[in-house]
VEXFI-770584 format. One record per residue (C-alpha): residue number from 1; residue in three letters; chain; x, y, z. Coordinates in nm, 2 decimals, always signed. Each point is the difference from the previous one (the first is absolute). Layout:
+--------+-------+--------+--------+--------+--------+
| drenti | marro | drenba |     xx |     yy |     zz |
+--------+-------+--------+--------+--------+--------+
|    NUM |   ALA |      A |      X |      Y |      Z |
...
+--------+-------+--------+--------+--------+--------+
This chain:
+--------+-------+--------+--------+--------+--------+
| drenti | marro | drenba |     xx |     yy |     zz |
+--------+-------+--------+--------+--------+--------+
|      1 |   MET |      A |  -7.44 |  -6.54 |  -5.22 |
|      2 |   THR |      A |  -0.28 |  +0.17 |  -0.14 |
|      3 |   ASN |      A |  -0.04 |  +0.40 |  +0.05 |
|      4 |   ASN |      A |  -0.33 |  +0.15 |  +0.08 |
|      5 |   ILE |      A |  +0.06 |  +0.36 |  +0.13 |
|      6 |   ASN |      A |  -0.30 |  +0.11 |  -0.19 |
|      7 |   GLY |      A |  -0.23 |  +0.02 |  +0.36 |
|      8 |   LEU |      A |  -0.14 |  -0.23 |  +0.24 |
|      9 |   ARG |      A |  -0.20 |  -0.26 |  -0.01 |
|     10 |   GLU |      A |  -0.34 |  +0.01 |  +0.18 |
|     11 |   GLY |      A |  +0.00 |  -0.06 |  +0.38 |
|     12 |   GLU |      A |  +0.43 |  +0.03 |  -0.02 |
|     13 |   ILE |      A |  -0.02 |  +0.30 |  +0.15 |
|     14 |   ASP |      A |  -0.15 |  -0.14 |  +0.31 |
|     15 |   LEU |      A |  +0.28 |  -0.24 |  +0.01 |
|     16 |   ILE |      A |  +0.28 |  +0.22 |  -0.06 |
|     17 |   ASN |      A |  -0.11 |  +0.20 |  +0.32 |
|     18 |   THR |      A |  +0.02 |  -0.30 |  +0.25 |
|     19 |   PHE |      A |  +0.38 |  +0.06 |  -0.05 |
|     20 |   ALA |      A |  +0.01 |  +0.38 |  +0.03 |
|     21 |   ARG |      A |  +0.01 |  +0.22 |  +0.29 |
|     22 |   ARG |      A |  -0.30 |  +0.22 |  -0.14 |
|     23 |   LYS |      A |  -0.30 |  -0.04 |  -0.21 |
|     24 |   LEU |      A |  +0.15 |  +0.05 |  -0.39 |
|     25 |   GLU |      A |  -0.20 |  +0.12 |  -0.27 |
|     26 |   PRO |      A |  +0.02 |  -0.17 |  -0.34 |
|     27 |   GLU |      A |  +0.15 |  +0.27 |  -0.18 |
|     28 |   GLU |      A |  +0.26 |  +0.01 |  +0.25 |
|     29 |   VAL |      A |  +0.19 |  -0.38 |  -0.09 |
|     30 |   CYS |      A |  +0.04 |  -0.19 |  -0.28 |
|     31 |   ALA |      A |  -0.02 |  -0.36 |  -0.07 |
|     32 |   PHE |      A |  +0.18 |  -0.30 |  -0.21 |
|     33 |   SER |      A |  -0.04 |  -0.33 |  -0.07 |
|     34 |   LEU |      A |  +0.33 |  -0.28 |  +0.05 |
|     35 |   VAL |      A |  +0.10 |  -0.35 |  -0.03 |
|     36 |   LEU |      A |  +0.21 |  -0.07 |  +0.31 |
|     37 |   CYS |      A |  +0.10 |  -0.35 |  -0.09 |
|     38 |   ASP |      A |  -0.10 |  -0.34 |  -0.17 |
|     39 |   ASN |      A |  +0.00 |  -0.38 |  +0.03 |
|     40 |   GLU |      A |  +0.26 |  +0.00 |  -0.32 |
|     41 |   ILE |      A |  +0.36 |  -0.10 |  +0.02 |
|     42 |   ASP |      A |  +0.18 |  +0.33 |  +0.03 |
|     43 |   ARG |      A |  +0.37 |  +0.06 |  -0.10 |
|     44 |   ASP |      A |  +0.11 |  -0.15 |  +0.33 |
|     45 |   HIS |      A |  -0.15 |  -0.27 |  -0.07 |
|     46 |   GLU |      A |  -0.28 |  +0.01 |  +0.26 |
|     47 |   ARG |      A |  -0.36 |  +0.02 |  +0.01 |
|     48 |   PHE |      A |  -0.30 |  +0.08 |  +0.25 |
|     49 |   SER |      A |  -0.22 |  -0.27 |  +0.04 |
|     50 |   VAL |      A |  -0.34 |  +0.11 |  -0.03 |
|     51 |   ASP |      A |  -0.09 |  -0.06 |  +0.39 |
|     52 |   ALA |      A |  +0.27 |  +0.27 |  +0.02 |
|     53 |   LEU |      A |  -0.13 |  +0.24 |  -0.23 |
|     54 |   LYS |      A |  -0.37 |  -0.04 |  +0.23 |
|     55 |   LYS |      A |  +0.23 |  +0.07 |  +0.31 |
|     56 |   LEU |      A |  +0.15 |  +0.25 |  -0.16 |
|     57 |   GLU |      A |  -0.33 |  +0.19 |  -0.06 |
|     58 |   LYS |      A |  -0.02 |  +0.07 |  +0.32 |
|     59 |   LEU |      A |  +0.34 |  +0.08 |  +0.17 |
|     60 |   PHE |      A |  +0.07 |  +0.26 |  -0.31 |
|     61 |   CYS |      A |  -0.33 |  +0.21 |  +0.04 |
|     62 |   GLY |      A |  +0.12 |  +0.29 |  +0.20 |
|     63 |   VAL |      A |  +0.41 |  -0.01 |  -0.13 |
|     64 |   THR |      A |  +0.16 |  +0.31 |  -0.08 |
|     65 |   GLY |      A |  +0.19 |  +0.01 |  -0.35 |
|     66 |   ILE |      A |  +0.34 |  +0.12 |  -0.04 |
|     67 |   THR |      A |  +0.26 |  +0.01 |  -0.24 |
|     68 |   ASP |      A |  +0.29 |  -0.27 |  -0.06 |
|     69 |   HIS |      A |  -0.06 |  -0.15 |  +0.34 |
|     70 |   ASP |      A |  +0.15 |  +0.26 |  +0.17 |
|     71 |   PRO |      A |  -0.15 |  +0.02 |  +0.33 |
|     72 |   LYS |      A |  +0.00 |  +0.37 |  +0.06 |
|     73 |   SER |      A |  -0.27 |  +0.25 |  +0.10 |
|     74 |   LYS |      A |  +0.12 |  +0.22 |  -0.27 |
|     75 |   ASN |      A |  -0.08 |  -0.30 |  -0.31 |
|     76 |   GLN |      A |  -0.33 |  -0.03 |  +0.11 |
|     77 |   THR |      A |  -0.27 |  +0.02 |  -0.30 |
|     78 |   ALA |      A |  -0.35 |  -0.15 |  +0.03 |
|     79 |   ARG |      A |  -0.17 |  -0.24 |  +0.21 |
|     80 |   ILE |      A |  -0.23 |  -0.28 |  -0.10 |
|     81 |   PHE |      A |  -0.33 |  +0.02 |  +0.12 |
|     82 |   SER |      A |  -0.16 |  -0.32 |  -0.14 |
|     83 |   CYS |      A |  +0.13 |  -0.34 |  -0.13 |
|     84 |   ARG |      A |  -0.17 |  -0.30 |  -0.18 |
|     85 |   THR |      A |  +0.12 |  -0.33 |  -0.13 |
|     86 |   GLU |      A |  -0.10 |  -0.10 |  -0.38 |
|     87 |   THR |      A |  +0.00 |  -0.22 |  -0.24 |
|     88 |   VAL |      A |  +0.06 |  +0.13 |  -0.39 |
|     89 |   THR |      A |  -0.22 |  -0.26 |  -0.21 |
|     90 |   GLY |      A |  +0.17 |  -0.16 |  -0.28 |
|     91 |   LYS |      A |  +0.33 |  +0.06 |  +0.13 |
|     92 |   LYS |      A |  +0.23 |  -0.25 |  +0.12 |
|     93 |   THR |      A |  +0.34 |  -0.02 |  +0.20 |
|     94 |   SER |      A |  +0.29 |  -0.19 |  -0.17 |
|     95 |   TYR |      A |  -0.05 |  -0.27 |  +0.21 |
|     96 |   GLY |      A |  -0.35 |  -0.04 |  -0.13 |
|     97 |   GLU |      A |  -0.19 |  +0.13 |  +0.31 |
|     98 |   ASP |      A |  -0.26 |  +0.31 |  +0.03 |
|     99 |   TYR |      A |  +0.17 |  +0.29 |  -0.01 |
|    100 |   VAL |      A |  -0.05 |  +0.24 |  +0.31 |
|    101 |   ARG |      A |  +0.07 |  +0.31 |  +0.08 |
|    102 |   LEU |      A |  -0.03 |  +0.23 |  +0.33 |
|    103 |   THR |      A |  -0.12 |  +0.38 |  -0.11 |
|    104 |   ALA |      A |  -0.05 |  +0.30 |  +0.19 |
|    105 |   ARG |      A |  -0.12 |  +0.33 |  +0.03 |
|    106 |   ALA |      A |  +0.24 |  +0.27 |  +0.10 |
|    107 |   TYR |      A |  -0.09 |  +0.35 |  +0.11 |
|    108 |   VAL |      A |  +0.28 |  +0.32 |  -0.02 |
|    109 |   PRO |      A |  -0.12 |  +0.33 |  +0.10 |
|    110 |   LYS |      A |  +0.00 |  +0.29 |  -0.23 |
|    111 |   THR |      A |  +0.27 |  +0.23 |  +0.10 |
|    112 |   ASP |      A |  +0.24 |  +0.23 |  -0.18 |
|    113 |   GLY |      A |  +0.27 |  -0.21 |  +0.12 |
|    114 |   ASN |      A |  -0.16 |  -0.32 |  -0.14 |
|    115 |   SER |      A |  -0.10 |  +0.16 |  -0.33 |
|    116 |   GLU |      A |  +0.35 |  -0.16 |  -0.17 |
|    117 |   PHE |      A |  -0.08 |  -0.35 |  +0.13 |
|    118 |   LEU |      A |  -0.34 |  +0.05 |  -0.12 |
|    119 |   MET |      A |  +0.09 |  +0.12 |  -0.36 |
|    120 |   GLN |      A |  +0.26 |  -0.33 |  +0.01 |
|    121 |   LEU |      A |  -0.32 |  -0.24 |  +0.05 |
|    122 |   ASP |      A |  -0.16 |  +0.19 |  -0.24 |
|    123 |   SER |      A |  +0.22 |  -0.07 |  -0.26 |
|    124 |   GLY |      A |  +0.09 |  -0.34 |  +0.09 |
|    125 |   ILE |      A |  +0.41 |  +0.06 |  +0.12 |
|    126 |   LYS |      A |  -0.15 |  -0.09 |  +0.39 |
|    127 |   LYS |      A |  -0.08 |  -0.36 |  -0.10 |
|    128 |   GLU |      A |  +0.12 |  -0.34 |  +0.11 |
|    129 |   VAL |      A |  -0.01 |  -0.07 |  +0.39 |
|    130 |   SER |      A |  +0.13 |  -0.29 |  +0.18 |
|    131 |   VAL |      A |  -0.10 |  -0.08 |  +0.40 |
|    132 |   GLY |      A |  +0.20 |  -0.07 |  +0.31 |
|    133 |   CYS |      A |  -0.14 |  -0.25 |  +0.22 |
|    134 |   SER |      A |  +0.08 |  -0.32 |  +0.19 |
|    135 |   VAL |      A |  -0.13 |  -0.36 |  +0.00 |
|    136 |   ALA |      A |  +0.06 |  -0.26 |  +0.16 |
|    137 |   ARG |      A |  +0.05 |  -0.32 |  -0.24 |
|    138 |   ARG |      A |  +0.19 |  -0.02 |  -0.31 |
|    139 |   ILE |      A |  -0.09 |  -0.31 |  -0.18 |
|    140 |   CYS |      A |  +0.20 |  -0.18 |  -0.27 |
|    141 |   SER |      A |  -0.13 |  -0.05 |  -0.27 |
|    142 |   VAL |      A |  +0.20 |  -0.35 |  -0.10 |
|    143 |   CYS |      A |  -0.03 |  -0.13 |  +0.30 |
|    144 |   GLY |      A |  -0.29 |  +0.18 |  +0.28 |
|    145 |   CYS |      A |  +0.31 |  +0.04 |  +0.24 |
|    146 |   GLU |      A |  -0.04 |  +0.32 |  +0.16 |
|    147 |   ASN |      A |  +0.25 |  +0.35 |  +0.05 |
|    148 |   GLY |      A |  +0.27 |  -0.15 |  -0.20 |
|    149 |   SER |      A |  +0.05 |  -0.36 |  +0.22 |
|    150 |   CYS |      A |  +0.04 |  -0.20 |  -0.32 |
|    151 |   GLY |      A |  +0.27 |  +0.14 |  -0.19 |
|    152 |   HIS |      A |  -0.18 |  +0.07 |  -0.27 |
|    153 |   VAL |      A |  +0.15 |  +0.31 |  -0.23 |
|    154 |   ARG |      A |  -0.28 |  +0.24 |  -0.12 |
|    155 |   GLY |      A |  -0.01 |  +0.07 |  -0.37 |
|    156 |   ARG |      A |  +0.19 |  -0.35 |  -0.09 |
|    157 |   MET |      A |  -0.18 |  -0.30 |  -0.18 |
|    158 |   TYR |      A |  -0.03 |  -0.31 |  +0.18 |
|    159 |   ASP |      A |  -0.12 |  -0.33 |  -0.22 |
|    160 |   GLY |      A |  -0.19 |  +0.29 |  -0.19 |
|    161 |   ARG |      A |  -0.13 |  +0.17 |  +0.30 |
|    162 |   LEU |      A |  +0.09 |  +0.38 |  +0.04 |
|    163 |   CYS |      A |  +0.12 |  +0.06 |  +0.36 |
|    164 |   TYR |      A |  -0.22 |  +0.29 |  +0.19 |
|    165 |   MET |      A |  -0.11 |  +0.08 |  +0.32 |
|    166 |   THR |      A |  -0.39 |  +0.05 |  +0.12 |
|    167 |   LEU |      A |  -0.03 |  +0.28 |  +0.20 |
|    168 |   ASP |      A |  -0.26 |  -0.07 |  +0.29 |
|    169 |   GLU |      A |  -0.17 |  +0.11 |  +0.34 |
|    170 |   PRO |      A |  +0.07 |  +0.38 |  -0.03 |
|    171 |   THR |      A |  +0.07 |  +0.10 |  +0.35 |
|    172 |   ASP |      A |  +0.03 |  +0.40 |  -0.10 |
|    173 |   ALA |      A |  -0.01 |  +0.22 |  -0.25 |
|    174 |   TYR |      A |  +0.28 |  +0.32 |  +0.06 |
|    175 |   GLU |      A |  -0.08 |  +0.20 |  -0.33 |
|    176 |   TRP |      A |  +0.00 |  +0.02 |  -0.35 |
|    177 |   SER |      A |  +0.20 |  +0.22 |  -0.22 |
|    178 |   PHE |      A |  +0.09 |  +0.15 |  -0.33 |
|    179 |   VAL |      A |  +0.24 |  -0.15 |  -0.16 |
|    180 |   ALA |      A |  +0.17 |  +0.00 |  -0.35 |
|    181 |   VAL |      A |  +0.06 |  -0.39 |  -0.03 |
|    182 |   PRO |      A |  -0.26 |  -0.20 |  +0.18 |
|    183 |   ALA |      A |  +0.08 |  -0.38 |  +0.06 |
|    184 |   GLN |      A |  -0.35 |  -0.09 |  -0.12 |
|    185 |   LYS |      A |  -0.08 |  +0.09 |  -0.37 |
|    186 |   GLU |      A |  -0.36 |  +0.11 |  +0.08 |
|    187 |   ALA |      A |  +0.06 |  +0.19 |  +0.32 |
|    188 |   GLY |      A |  +0.34 |  -0.07 |  +0.16 |
|    189 |   VAL |      A |  +0.07 |  -0.13 |  +0.31 |
|    190 |   ILE |      A |  +0.27 |  -0.05 |  +0.33 |
|    191 |   LYS |      A |  -0.08 |  -0.18 |  +0.26 |
|    192 |   SER |      A |  +0.15 |  +0.15 |  +0.29 |
|    193 |   PHE |      A |  +0.07 |  +0.33 |  +0.20 |
|    194 |   LYS |      A |  +0.35 |  +0.08 |  -0.18 |
|    195 |   LYS |      A |  +0.04 |  -0.04 |  -0.37 |
|    196 |   GLY |      A |  +0.13 |  -0.33 |  -0.12 |
|    197 |   ALA |      A |  -0.01 |  -0.16 |  +0.37 |
|    198 |   ASN |      A |  -0.17 |  -0.30 |  +0.16 |
|    199 |   THR |      A |  +0.14 |  -0.23 |  -0.33 |
|    200 |   ASP |      A |  +0.24 |  -0.27 |  +0.11 |
|    201 |   MET |      A |  +0.23 |  +0.10 |  -0.21 |
|    202 |   ASP |      A |  -0.01 |  +0.37 |  +0.11 |
|    203 |   ILE |      A |  +0.01 |  -0.09 |  +0.36 |
|    204 |   GLU |      A |  +0.30 |  -0.23 |  -0.04 |
|    205 |   LYS |      A |  +0.20 |  +0.23 |  -0.21 |
|    206 |   ARG |      A |  -0.08 |  +0.27 |  +0.29 |
|    207 |   LEU |      A |  +0.11 |  -0.25 |  +0.29 |
|    208 |   PHE |      A |  +0.36 |  -0.07 |  -0.15 |
|    209 |   SER |      A |  +0.07 |  +0.34 |  -0.09 |
|    210 |   GLY |      A |  +0.22 |  +0.02 |  +0.21 |
|    211 |   THR |      A |  -0.19 |  +0.37 |  +0.14 |
|    212 |   ALA |      A |  -0.26 |  +0.02 |  +0.28 |
|    213 |   GLN |      A |  -0.35 |  -0.09 |  -0.08 |
|    214 |   SER |      A |  -0.33 |  +0.05 |  +0.12 |
|    215 |   PHE |      A |  -0.25 |  -0.28 |  -0.08 |
|    216 |   SER |      A |  -0.38 |  +0.04 |  +0.04 |
|    217 |   ALA |      A |  -0.23 |  -0.26 |  +0.20 |
|    218 |   ASP |      A |  -0.11 |  -0.19 |  -0.36 |
|    219 |   GLU |      A |  +0.38 |  +0.00 |  -0.09 |
|    220 |   LEU |      A |  +0.11 |  -0.13 |  +0.34 |
|    221 |   ASN |      A |  -0.25 |  -0.29 |  -0.05 |
|    222 |   ILE |      A |  +0.12 |  -0.10 |  -0.33 |
|    223 |   LEU |      A |  +0.37 |  +0.00 |  +0.13 |
|    224 |   ALA |      A |  -0.10 |  -0.26 |  +0.29 |
|    225 |   GLU |      A |  -0.21 |  -0.21 |  -0.23 |
|    226 |   LYS |      A |  +0.32 |  -0.02 |  -0.22 |
|    227 |   PHE |      A |  +0.26 |  -0.09 |  +0.28 |
|    228 |   ARG |      A |  -0.28 |  -0.26 |  +0.13 |
|    229 |   VAL |      A |  -0.02 |  -0.18 |  -0.39 |
|    230 |   LEU |      A |  +0.39 |  +0.00 |  -0.01 |
|    231 |   ARG |      A |  +0.02 |  -0.12 |  +0.37 |
|    232 |   GLU |      A |  -0.20 |  -0.29 |  -0.08 |
|    233 |   LYS |      A |  +0.22 |  -0.06 |  -0.36 |
|    234 |   ALA |      A |  +0.34 |  +0.01 |  +0.21 |
|    235 |   ALA |      A |  -0.15 |  -0.24 |  +0.27 |
|    236 |   ASP |      A |  -0.11 |  -0.25 |  -0.28 |
|    237 |   GLY |      A |  +0.34 |  +0.08 |  -0.21 |
|    238 |   GLU |      A |  +0.21 |  -0.08 |  +0.32 |
|    239 |   ALA |      A |  -0.22 |  -0.34 |  +0.04 |
|    240 |   TYR |      A |  +0.11 |  -0.11 |  -0.39 |
|    241 |   ARG |      A |  +0.34 |  +0.12 |  +0.07 |
|    242 |   ARG |      A |  +0.06 |  -0.20 |  +0.30 |
|    243 |   LYS |      A |  -0.15 |  -0.31 |  -0.15 |
|    244 |   LEU |      A |  +0.20 |  +0.05 |  -0.33 |
|    245 |   GLU |      A |  +0.36 |  -0.03 |  +0.26 |
|    246 |   ALA |      A |  -0.13 |  -0.28 |  +0.14 |
|    247 |   ASP |      A |  -0.04 |  -0.16 |  -0.30 |
|    248 |   ILE |      A |  +0.33 |  +0.14 |  -0.15 |
|    249 |   SER |      A |  +0.16 |  -0.21 |  +0.32 |
|    250 |   LYS |      A |  -0.17 |  -0.30 |  -0.07 |
|    251 |   GLN |      A |  +0.10 |  -0.05 |  -0.36 |
|    252 |   ALA |      A |  +0.40 |  +0.12 |  +0.09 |
|    253 |   ALA |      A |  +0.00 |  -0.25 |  +0.24 |
|    254 |   PHE |      A |  +0.00 |  -0.26 |  -0.27 |
|    255 |   ALA |      A |  +0.08 |  +0.22 |  -0.31 |
|    256 |   LEU |      A |  +0.34 |  +0.19 |  +0.18 |
|    257 |   PRO |      A |  +0.05 |  -0.19 |  +0.35 |
|    258 |   GLN |      A |  +0.34 |  +0.14 |  +0.04 |
|    259 |   LEU |      A |  -0.13 |  +0.35 |  +0.00 |
|    260 |   LYS |      A |  +0.01 |  +0.14 |  +0.32 |
|    261 |   ARG |      A |  -0.34 |  +0.10 |  +0.15 |
|    262 |   ASP |      A |  +0.11 |  +0.34 |  +0.11 |
|    263 |   THR |      A |  +0.15 |  +0.03 |  -0.32 |
|    264 |   LEU |      A |  -0.34 |  -0.03 |  -0.13 |
|    265 |   ASP |      A |  -0.21 |  +0.22 |  +0.19 |
|    266 |   PHE |      A |  +0.22 |  +0.25 |  -0.05 |
|    267 |   MET |      A |  -0.02 |  -0.05 |  -0.38 |
|    268 |   THR |      A |  -0.42 |  +0.01 |  +0.02 |
|    269 |   ARG |      A |  -0.02 |  +0.31 |  +0.23 |
|    270 |   LYS |      A |  +0.11 |  +0.19 |  -0.29 |
|    271 |   MET |      A |  -0.22 |  -0.13 |  -0.28 |
|    272 |   SER |      A |  -0.32 |  +0.10 |  -0.12 |
|    273 |   ALA |      A |  -0.33 |  -0.20 |  +0.02 |
|    274 |   VAL |      A |  +0.04 |  -0.09 |  -0.37 |
|    275 |   GLN |      A |  +0.40 |  -0.09 |  +0.01 |
|    276 |   LEU |      A |  -0.08 |  -0.22 |  +0.31 |
|    277 |   GLU |      A |  -0.26 |  -0.16 |  -0.24 |
|    278 |   ASP |      A |  +0.28 |  -0.07 |  -0.22 |
|    279 |   LEU |      A |  +0.24 |  -0.15 |  +0.22 |
|    280 |   CYS |      A |  -0.28 |  -0.21 |  +0.14 |
|    281 |   SER |      A |  -0.06 |  -0.12 |  -0.36 |
|    282 |   ALA |      A |  +0.35 |  -0.06 |  -0.07 |
|    283 |   LEU |      A |  +0.07 |  -0.19 |  +0.29 |
|    284 |   SER |      A |  -0.29 |  -0.22 |  +0.01 |
|    285 |   ALA |      A |  +0.10 |  -0.11 |  -0.36 |
|    286 |   LYS |      A |  +0.35 |  -0.10 |  +0.13 |
|    287 |   ALA |      A |  -0.15 |  -0.17 |  +0.30 |
|    288 |   ALA |      A |  -0.23 |  -0.20 |  -0.24 |
|    289 |   LYS |      A |  +0.33 |  -0.10 |  -0.19 |
|    290 |   SER |      A |  +0.22 |  -0.07 |  +0.31 |
|    291 |   VAL |      A |  -0.23 |  -0.20 |  +0.19 |
|    292 |   PRO |      A |  -0.26 |  -0.25 |  -0.19 |
|    293 |   LEU |      A |  -0.28 |  -0.07 |  +0.14 |
|    294 |   ARG |      A |  -0.08 |  -0.31 |  +0.13 |
|    295 |   PRO |      A |  -0.31 |  -0.23 |  +0.13 |
|    296 |   GLN |      A |  -0.03 |  +0.03 |  +0.38 |
|    297 |   LEU |      A |  +0.10 |  -0.35 |  +0.09 |
|    298 |   CYS |      A |  +0.28 |  -0.02 |  -0.27 |
|    299 |   ALA |      A |  +0.32 |  -0.04 |  +0.18 |
|    300 |   GLY |      A |  +0.26 |  +0.24 |  -0.09 |
|    301 |   THR |      A |  +0.35 |  +0.06 |  +0.09 |
|    302 |   LYS |      A |  +0.11 |  +0.13 |  +0.29 |
|    303 |   THR |      A |  +0.09 |  +0.34 |  -0.09 |
|    304 |   GLU |      A |  -0.33 |  +0.09 |  -0.20 |
|    305 |   ASN |      A |  -0.21 |  -0.13 |  +0.31 |
|    306 |   LYS |      A |  +0.22 |  +0.24 |  +0.22 |
|    307 |   LYS |      A |  -0.10 |  +0.26 |  -0.24 |
|    308 |   ILE |      A |  -0.31 |  -0.08 |  -0.07 |
|    309 |   ASN |      A |  -0.09 |  +0.01 |  +0.39 |
|    310 |   ASP |      A |  +0.21 |  +0.35 |  +0.05 |
|    311 |   TYR |      A |  -0.27 |  +0.13 |  -0.24 |
|    312 |   THR |      A |  -0.31 |  -0.14 |  +0.15 |
|    313 |   ASN |      A |  +0.12 |  +0.16 |  +0.33 |
|    314 |   ILE |      A |  +0.08 |  +0.34 |  -0.12 |
+--------+-------+--------+--------+--------+--------+
């Protein structure tokens, strides 16, 4: 955040007065500049897309500033009266794109109660900020899947590629806050009304905390999407398991003819998919040794022919 509380720029008092109940004079307010967020990967391994920053430019105009994301009226400190997206010439992000940031101008009324706050601004004590907003899309950098449906973990490397989420299509801007440790190095950012909310890991932790929880509409959408993906994966897993069990039954008819079907079913029900694969491979190898393959028209013994017929009829 860049401090500039020495005075207003030309025409800014008119912008400020669009938010005031009465007409304010230039000497009644102080204005300053700040960087809200940018398109660099932050400490949470997330970044805003450039399109998202441009949409946030409109959403954040008029939004109040508070302290530590605590949404109490007594914590209100300032209000944004203008925003703009800017590309910093010659600066690149860590992934090689032009560095783009969302900057804003905010104002504070000159009052006895605000004198300490203004001194903290001027001295650089009040400096780092982060924003509270919600987005409709979180896109994986590794595979392009959205909202955590792929299972890739933010911050991990996959074939030399860092996994992070690109935040796109912002739907609301709640507030911006002065904080001690922001998520983004240049400004700091959180992506929800509550600090730390709206990330898959935090939502899951709260869901299984064993205590009563309330979830926002965005968080419920994330949970619904994860449930949908898990349900599809479970259906695929069940189909694969049924195929393995059928293959095991066929191979057991050759490899272990004395083993009863009920016993085999009891064994396989308790096995994982990996264990079923191992059992299927072992029975296949044993069956190949037990019954040598014969040409279709080659006459075999009655016992062997009966086994082969039993196999093909399973």
